[in-house]
NURO-974714 format. One record per residue (C-alpha): x, y, z; residue in three letters. Coordinates in nm, 4 decimals, decimal comma. Each point is the difference from the previous one (the first is absolute). Layout:
N
+----------+----------+----------+--------+
!        u !        v !        w ! residu !
+----------+----------+----------+--------+
!        X !        Y !        Z !    Ala !
...
+----------+----------+----------+--------+
***
This chain:
294
+----------+----------+----------+--------+
!        u !        v !        w ! residu !
+----------+----------+----------+--------+
!  -0,6200 !  -0,9725 !  -2,7603 !    Met !
!  -0,0494 !   0,3325 !   0,2274 !    Thr !
!   0,2925 !   0,0236 !   0,2572 !    Gln !
!   0,0193 !   0,1958 !   0,2835 !    Tyr !
!   0,3547 !   0,0882 !   0,1652 !    Gly !
!   0,1017 !   0,0037 !   0,3700 !    Ala !
!   0,2262 !   0,2352 !   0,1391 !    Ile !
!   0,0817 !  -0,0600 !   0,4036 !    Glu !
!   0,2271 !   0,2824 !   0,0958 !    Gly !
!   0,1123 !  -0,0802 !   0,3486 !    Gly !
!   0,3540 !   0,2077 !   0,1699 !    Gly !
!   0,2715 !  -0,2745 !  -0,0837 !    Thr !
!  -0,2205 !  -0,2235 !  -0,2910 !    Lys !
!  -0,1920 !   0,0377 !  -0,3436 !    Phe !
!  -0,2633 !  -0,3338 !  -0,0272 !    Val !
!  -0,1333 !   0,0734 !  -0,3567 !    Leu !
!  -0,2620 !  -0,2349 !  -0,1612 !    Ala !
!  -0,2325 !  -0,0742 !  -0,2681 !    Val !
!  -0,3278 !  -0,1481 !   0,0395 !    Ala !
!  -0,2655 !  -0,1186 !  -0,2424 !    Asp !
!  -0,3904 !   0,1994 !   0,0213 !    Glu !
!  -0,0501 !  -0,3782 !   0,2229 !    Asp !
!   0,3058 !   0,1577 !   0,2424 !    Asn !
!   0,2562 !  -0,3245 !  -0,1085 !    Gln !
!   0,3152 !   0,1169 !  -0,0289 !    Ile !
!   0,1925 !  -0,0588 !  -0,2346 !    Ile !
!   0,3138 !   0,1478 !   0,0423 !    Ala !
!   0,2126 !   0,1574 !   0,3428 !    Arg !
!   0,3085 !   0,1307 !   0,0928 !    Thr !
!   0,1716 !   0,2336 !   0,2786 !    Lys !
!   0,2446 !   0,2501 !  -0,0106 !    Ile !
!   0,1952 !   0,1696 !   0,3194 !    Ala !
!  -0,1391 !   0,3692 !  -0,0083 !    Thr !
!   0,2736 !   0,1628 !  -0,0677 !    Gly !
!   0,0384 !   0,3814 !  -0,1818 !    Gln !
!  -0,3101 !   0,0795 !  -0,1290 !    Pro !
!   0,1060 !   0,0564 !  -0,4177 !    Glu !
!   0,1855 !  -0,3614 !   0,0200 !    Ala !
!  -0,3569 !  -0,1470 !   0,2257 !    Thr !
!  -0,1674 !   0,1779 !  -0,2590 !    Leu !
!   0,1893 !  -0,1668 !  -0,3296 !    Arg !
!  -0,0167 !  -0,3099 !   0,1777 !    Ala !
!  -0,3479 !   0,0094 !   0,0408 !    Ile !
!  -0,0580 !   0,0687 !  -0,3597 !    Ser !
!   0,2356 !  -0,2456 !  -0,1345 !    Ala !
!  -0,2155 !  -0,2557 !   0,1905 !    Phe !
!  -0,3165 !   0,0851 !  -0,2274 !    Phe !
!   0,1142 !   0,0548 !  -0,3162 !    Asp !
!  -0,1055 !  -0,3907 !  -0,0660 !    Asp !
!  -0,3218 !   0,1170 !   0,0577 !    Phe !
!  -0,3257 !   0,1817 !  -0,1515 !    Ala !
!  -0,1351 !   0,0740 !   0,3478 !    Leu !
!  -0,3200 !   0,1988 !   0,0039 !    Thr !
!  -0,0081 !   0,1851 !   0,3671 !    Ala !
!   0,2488 !  -0,0053 !   0,2819 !    Val !
!  -0,0052 !  -0,0184 !   0,4046 !    Gly !
!   0,2125 !   0,1812 !   0,1998 !    Leu !
!   0,0376 !  -0,0566 !   0,3803 !    Gly !
!   0,3339 !   0,2333 !   0,1406 !    Ser !
!   0,1233 !   0,1256 !   0,2644 !    Phe !
!  -0,0269 !   0,3403 !   0,0809 !    Gly !
!  -0,1057 !   0,2062 !   0,1725 !    Pro !
!  -0,1987 !   0,0465 !  -0,3694 !    Ile !
!  -0,2109 !   0,2935 !  -0,1667 !    Asp !
!  -0,2942 !  -0,1671 !  -0,0705 !    Leu !
!  -0,2105 !   0,3140 !  -0,0719 !    Asn !
!  -0,1300 !  -0,0045 !  -0,3995 !    Glu !
!  -0,0657 !   0,3614 !   0,0492 !    Asp !
!   0,3948 !   0,0669 !   0,1232 !    Ser !
!   0,2493 !   0,1207 !  -0,2131 !    Pro !
!   0,2361 !  -0,2392 !   0,1587 !    Ser !
!  -0,2061 !  -0,3064 !   0,0051 !    Tyr !
!   0,1483 !  -0,3510 !  -0,0474 !    Gly !
!   0,3619 !   0,1960 !   0,1403 !    Thr !
!   0,1531 !  -0,1618 !   0,3107 !    Ile !
!   0,0438 !   0,2021 !   0,2974 !    Leu !
!   0,1785 !   0,0478 !   0,3221 !    Asn !
!   0,1686 !  -0,3368 !  -0,0082 !    Thr !
!   0,3444 !  -0,1037 !   0,1822 !    Pro !
!   0,0880 !  -0,1491 !  -0,3564 !    Lys !
!   0,0721 !   0,3684 !  -0,1149 !    Thr !
!   0,1115 !  -0,0659 !  -0,3507 !    Ala !
!  -0,3455 !  -0,0599 !  -0,0790 !    Trp !
!  -0,1816 !   0,2538 !   0,2156 !    Gln !
!  -0,1654 !   0,2694 !  -0,2673 !    Gly !
!   0,0005 !  -0,3042 !  -0,2525 !    Tyr !
!  -0,2591 !   0,0161 !  -0,1853 !    Asp !
!  -0,0825 !  -0,4548 !  -0,0490 !    Ile !
!  -0,2794 !   0,0368 !  -0,1644 !    Val !
!   0,0418 !   0,2599 !  -0,2425 !    Gly !
!   0,3462 !  -0,1752 !  -0,1061 !    Glu !
!  -0,1857 !  -0,3566 !  -0,0256 !    Leu !
!  -0,2905 !   0,0845 !  -0,2052 !    His !
!   0,2729 !   0,2363 !  -0,2538 !    Gln !
!   0,1947 !  -0,3880 !  -0,0389 !    Arg !
!  -0,2594 !  -0,2149 !   0,0026 !    Leu !
!  -0,3032 !   0,1806 !  -0,1624 !    Gln !
!  -0,2368 !  -0,1582 !   0,1928 !    Val !
!  -0,2678 !   0,1366 !   0,2768 !    Pro !
!   0,1929 !  -0,0072 !   0,3034 !    Val !
!  -0,2235 !  -0,0007 !   0,3819 !    Phe !
!   0,2006 !   0,0214 !   0,2542 !    Ala !
!  -0,0393 !   0,0131 !   0,3311 !    Thr !
!   0,2241 !  -0,0994 !   0,3202 !    Thr !
!   0,2196 !  -0,3177 !   0,0639 !    Asp !
!  -0,2581 !  -0,0907 !   0,3189 !    Val !
!  -0,3514 !   0,1289 !  -0,2256 !    Asn !
!   0,1041 !  -0,2871 !  -0,2322 !    Val !
!   0,0793 !  -0,2627 !   0,1914 !    Ala !
!  -0,3607 !   0,1122 !   0,2522 !    Cys !
!  -0,1883 !  -0,0730 !  -0,3055 !    Leu !
!   0,1615 !  -0,3708 !  -0,1253 !    Gly !
!  -0,0817 !  -0,1081 !   0,3472 !    Glu !
!  -0,3994 !   0,1150 !  -0,0351 !    Tyr !
!   0,0261 !  -0,0406 !  -0,3777 !    Gln !
!   0,1316 !  -0,3895 !   0,0238 !    Phe !
!   0,1522 !  -0,0795 !   0,3509 !    Gly !
!  -0,2092 !  -0,0030 !   0,3597 !    Ile !
!  -0,1952 !   0,3168 !  -0,0350 !    Ala !
!  -0,1758 !  -0,1322 !  -0,3109 !    Gln !
!  -0,3963 !   0,0409 !   0,1360 !    Gly !
!   0,0639 !   0,3173 !   0,1978 !    Met !
!  -0,1362 !   0,3187 !  -0,0445 !    Arg !
!   0,3029 !   0,1857 !   0,1416 !    Ser !
!   0,3825 !  -0,0858 !   0,1508 !    Cys !
!   0,3361 !   0,1208 !   0,0909 !    Val !
!   0,3005 !  -0,1556 !  -0,0585 !    Tyr !
!   0,3193 !   0,0695 !   0,1616 !    Phe !
!   0,3274 !  -0,0839 !  -0,1435 !    Thr !
!   0,2785 !  -0,0230 !   0,3084 !    Val !
!   0,3266 !  -0,0252 !  -0,1609 !    Gly !
!   0,3330 !   0,2446 !  -0,0739 !    Thr !
!  -0,2925 !   0,2859 !   0,0816 !    Gly !
!  -0,3534 !  -0,0408 !   0,0987 !    Ile !
!  -0,2648 !   0,0757 !  -0,2295 !    Gly !
!  -0,4319 !  -0,0514 !  -0,0092 !    Ala !
!  -0,2404 !   0,0409 !  -0,3201 !    Gly !
!  -0,3690 !  -0,0054 !   0,1011 !    Ala !
!  -0,2765 !  -0,0796 !  -0,2408 !    Ile !
!  -0,3992 !   0,0638 !   0,0488 !    Asn !
!  -0,2767 !  -0,1204 !  -0,1783 !    Gln !
!   0,2052 !  -0,1156 !  -0,2789 !    Gly !
!   0,2227 !   0,3304 !  -0,0524 !    Arg !
!   0,3390 !   0,1311 !   0,1287 !    Leu !
!   0,0375 !   0,2339 !   0,2916 !    Ile !
!   0,1477 !   0,3470 !  -0,1059 !    Gln !
!  -0,0697 !   0,3739 !   0,0885 !    Gly !
!   0,2088 !   0,2527 !  -0,0210 !    Leu !
!   0,2659 !  -0,2843 !  -0,0432 !    Ala !
!   0,0717 !  -0,3146 !   0,0679 !    His !
!  -0,0560 !  -0,1566 !   0,3219 !    Pro !
!   0,3191 !  -0,0330 !   0,1992 !    Glu !
!  -0,0720 !  -0,1748 !   0,3060 !    Met !
!   0,3718 !  -0,1213 !   0,0226 !    Gly !
!   0,0564 !   0,3291 !   0,1636 !    His !
!  -0,3125 !   0,0479 !   0,2534 !    Met !
!   0,1670 !  -0,0094 !   0,3475 !    Arg !
!  -0,0403 !  -0,2841 !   0,2487 !    Val !
!   0,1012 !   0,0828 !   0,3894 !    Leu !
!   0,3544 !  -0,1615 !   0,0892 !    Gln !
!   0,0320 !  -0,2614 !   0,2093 !    Asp !
!   0,1517 !   0,1365 !   0,3687 !    Pro !
!   0,2098 !  -0,3201 !  -0,0250 !    Ala !
!   0,1250 !   0,0861 !  -0,3669 !    Asp !
!   0,2759 !   0,3094 !   0,0326 !    Asp !
!   0,0478 !  -0,0750 !  -0,3576 !    Phe !
!  -0,0227 !   0,3707 !  -0,2374 !    Ala !
!  -0,0894 !  -0,1538 !  -0,3004 !    Gly !
!   0,1160 !   0,0508 !  -0,3623 !    Leu !
!  -0,2368 !   0,2088 !  -0,1968 !    Cys !
!   0,1562 !   0,2687 !  -0,2022 !    Pro !
!  -0,3033 !   0,2336 !   0,0985 !    Tyr !
!  -0,1552 !  -0,1042 !   0,3188 !    His !
!   0,2638 !  -0,2316 !   0,1474 !    Arg !
!  -0,2582 !  -0,2144 !   0,2101 !    Asn !
!  -0,3092 !  -0,0103 !  -0,1908 !    Cys !
!  -0,1477 !  -0,3711 !  -0,0836 !    Leu !
!   0,2427 !  -0,0405 !  -0,2670 !    Glu !
!   0,2968 !   0,1636 !   0,2293 !    Gly !
!  -0,0226 !  -0,2546 !   0,2728 !    Leu !
!  -0,1278 !  -0,3210 !  -0,1611 !    Ala !
!   0,1033 !  -0,0452 !  -0,4330 !    Ala !
!   0,2580 !  -0,2898 !  -0,0585 !    Gly !
!   0,3045 !   0,2261 !   0,0800 !    Pro !
!  -0,1054 !   0,1636 !   0,3145 !    Ala !
!  -0,0526 !  -0,3581 !   0,1566 !    Leu !
!   0,3437 !  -0,0608 !  -0,0942 !    Ala !
!   0,1350 !   0,3156 !   0,1006 !    Ala !
!  -0,1425 !  -0,0569 !   0,3716 !    Arg !
!   0,0501 !  -0,3236 !   0,0297 !    Ala !
!   0,3747 !   0,0065 !  -0,1556 !    Gly !
!  -0,0721 !  -0,2582 !  -0,2380 !    Arg !
!  -0,1907 !  -0,1340 !  -0,2914 !    Pro !
!  -0,3657 !  -0,0469 !   0,0792 !    Ala !
!   0,0078 !  -0,3205 !  -0,1717 !    Gly !
!   0,2589 !  -0,0974 !   0,2519 !    Glu !
!  -0,1840 !   0,0805 !   0,3024 !    Leu !
!  -0,1654 !  -0,2994 !   0,1654 !    Pro !
!  -0,4451 !   0,0024 !   0,0523 !    Ala !
!   0,0348 !   0,1609 !   0,3948 !    Asp !
!   0,2950 !   0,2465 !  -0,0362 !    Asp !
!  -0,1965 !   0,2830 !   0,1487 !    Arg !
!   0,0208 !   0,2421 !  -0,2994 !    Cys !
!  -0,2399 !  -0,2575 !  -0,1505 !    Trp !
!  -0,2372 !   0,1273 !   0,2875 !    Ala !
!   0,0966 !   0,3630 !  -0,0928 !    Ile !
!  -0,0987 !  -0,0714 !  -0,3273 !    Glu !
!  -0,3331 !  -0,1884 !   0,0110 !    Ala !
!  -0,1265 !   0,2965 !   0,2484 !    Asp !
!   0,0632 !   0,2738 !  -0,2781 !    Tyr !
!  -0,1604 !  -0,1474 !  -0,2879 !    Leu !
!  -0,2474 !  -0,1087 !   0,2283 !    Ala !
!  -0,0750 !   0,3625 !   0,0260 !    Gln !
!   0,0088 !   0,0933 !  -0,2796 !    Ala !
!  -0,2205 !  -0,2652 !  -0,1511 !    Ala !
!  -0,2509 !   0,1171 !   0,3289 !    Asn !
!   0,0085 !   0,4057 !  -0,1076 !    Thr !
!  -0,0586 !  -0,1059 !  -0,4062 !    Val !
!  -0,3187 !  -0,2405 !   0,1376 !    Ser !
!  -0,1058 !   0,2831 !   0,1768 !    Leu !
!   0,0404 !   0,2629 !  -0,2597 !    Leu !
!  -0,1174 !  -0,2070 !  -0,3440 !    Leu !
!  -0,1976 !  -0,2592 !   0,2129 !    Ala !
!   0,2053 !  -0,2838 !  -0,3194 !    Pro !
!  -0,2143 !  -0,3758 !  -0,0196 !    Glu !
!   0,3372 !  -0,1208 !   0,0132 !    Met !
!   0,3789 !   0,1218 !   0,0734 !    Ile !
!   0,2763 !  -0,2007 !  -0,1410 !    Ile !
!   0,3744 !   0,0287 !   0,1034 !    Phe !
!   0,2323 !  -0,0981 !  -0,2659 !    Gly !
!   0,4044 !   0,0501 !  -0,0656 !    Gly !
!   0,2557 !  -0,1661 !   0,0880 !    Gly !
!   0,0380 !   0,0762 !   0,3244 !    Val !
!  -0,2961 !  -0,1484 !   0,0526 !    Met !
!   0,1468 !  -0,3454 !  -0,1046 !    Asn !
!   0,0197 !  -0,0836 !   0,3976 !    Gln !
!  -0,2724 !  -0,2137 !   0,0779 !    Pro !
!  -0,0053 !   0,1003 !   0,3169 !    Gln !
!  -0,0464 !   0,3441 !  -0,0784 !    Leu !
!  -0,4080 !   0,0009 !  -0,0991 !    Leu !
!  -0,1257 !  -0,1601 !   0,3054 !    Pro !
!   0,1858 !   0,2638 !   0,1778 !    Met !
!  -0,1390 !   0,2977 !  -0,1693 !    Ile !
!  -0,2934 !  -0,1990 !   0,0569 !    Arg !
!  -0,0161 !   0,0230 !   0,3555 !    Asn !
!   0,1549 !   0,3463 !   0,0525 !    Arg !
!  -0,3320 !   0,1133 !  -0,2440 !    Phe !
!  -0,2609 !  -0,1041 !   0,2455 !    Glu !
!   0,1985 !   0,1300 !   0,2934 !    Arg !
!  -0,0138 !   0,3796 !  -0,2220 !    Tyr !
!  -0,3683 !  -0,0974 !  -0,0748 !    Asn !
!  -0,1136 !  -0,0845 !   0,3544 !    Gln !
!  -0,3049 !  -0,1416 !  -0,1270 !    Gly !
!  -0,1280 !   0,3413 !  -0,1864 !    Tyr !
!  -0,0783 !  -0,0773 !  -0,3080 !    Val !
!  -0,1661 !  -0,3692 !  -0,1713 !    Asp !
!   0,1511 !  -0,2042 !  -0,2199 !    Arg !
!   0,0852 !  -0,2737 !  -0,1338 !    Pro !
!   0,2086 !  -0,2605 !   0,1889 !    Pro !
!   0,3440 !   0,1179 !  -0,0473 !    Leu !
!   0,1203 !  -0,2739 !  -0,1489 !    Thr !
!  -0,1932 !   0,1000 !  -0,2181 !    Glu !
!   0,0175 !   0,3933 !  -0,0353 !    Tyr !
!   0,4017 !   0,0405 !   0,0212 !    Leu !
!   0,1518 !  -0,2349 !  -0,2673 !    Gln !
!   0,3369 !  -0,0061 !  -0,1928 !    Gly !
!   0,0488 !  -0,0275 !  -0,3355 !    Ala !
!  -0,1137 !  -0,2787 !  -0,2035 !    Ser !
!   0,1609 !   0,0079 !  -0,3901 !    Leu !
!   0,3531 !  -0,0562 !   0,0736 !    His !
!   0,1223 !   0,3252 !  -0,0834 !    Asp !
!  -0,1765 !  -0,0094 !  -0,3632 !    Asn !
!  -0,2746 !   0,2916 !   0,1841 !    Gln !
!   0,1594 !   0,3077 !  -0,1280 !    Gly !
!   0,0617 !  -0,1667 !  -0,4013 !    Val !
!  -0,3651 !  -0,0856 !   0,0322 !    Leu !
!  -0,1137 !   0,3127 !   0,1128 !    Gly !
!   0,2164 !   0,1902 !  -0,2729 !    Cys !
!  -0,1931 !  -0,2239 !  -0,2414 !    Leu !
!  -0,3413 !   0,0606 !   0,1404 !    Ala !
!   0,0885 !   0,3780 !   0,0015 !    Leu !
!   0,0598 !   0,0141 !  -0,3509 !    Ala !
!  -0,3256 !  -0,1711 !  -0,0817 !    Gln !
!  -0,2315 !   0,1888 !   0,1927 !    Gln !
!   0,2338 !   0,2868 !  -0,1116 !    Gly !
!  -0,1327 !  -0,0636 !  -0,3720 !    Met !
!  -0,3767 !  -0,0493 !   0,1014 !    Val !
!  -0,0542 !   0,3099 !   0,2649 !    Pro !
!  -0,2910 !  -0,1316 !   0,1724 !    Ser !
!   0,1234 !  -0,3215 !   0,0792 !    Thr !
!  -0,1080 !  -0,0428 !   0,3249 !    Val !
!   0,2434 !  -0,2854 !   0,1439 !    Leu !
!  -0,0948 !  -0,3141 !   0,1784 !    Asn !
!  -0,3462 !   0,0933 !  -0,0372 !    Gln !
+----------+----------+----------+--------+
***
């Protein structure tokens, strides 16, 4: 039986899974994101009992994904200082002794929704994750979009609400999208965890505005057929309708799109999009000519 491994590596936890060629998950676990060596030992121990064909890795970043680069597979300027300069792809390959196909954690979430979720049948989509950080992945014509580096849409600039005097938390840019709208920024602005805020708290209007700005910018730059929002912050049921409302204000009828209830969507795979995207990545890597979802 052909078996594929999935490694969804986030800033706080790694989700590991093994599935067969039909994407039926055989085993799954979570481990805390600790020091690199201890984390890699735990990953290796989980996969020791399986005869893997390949592994798909979706890693927190930034990470060097240029296969011609001497630092390919290395985590770069992450705030998690112990992981800076760590060759996660090389280490996994050495320990597991199978091909390791890598991209970012938000890219695999995008791939999961594209291949198995709400974006099935689309030619293109963008996936935003809004949680401890903010990132986004994009697919066009069955391929993840990548250029000089992987997209860092979470660090785009947004126009700050005049009523919002919050300085922002991003250690690099302060008041970029992530610095103003990620979960820790919400909590710092409100003075308490976002999950404790009532649905009508003014912080949600500010949050919706920044996310709508980001979605509008991405819709103009990439013209995806769908934009999907996931991540823990998006578990607030009032937030997505507010984003749609603000998005329409920013678009001003300029670009004709599907109804916003179809164009701006919530994640559909119950937090499994990352693992499923990793599995799709592993399978696609073993057949490089594969164009997914076509």
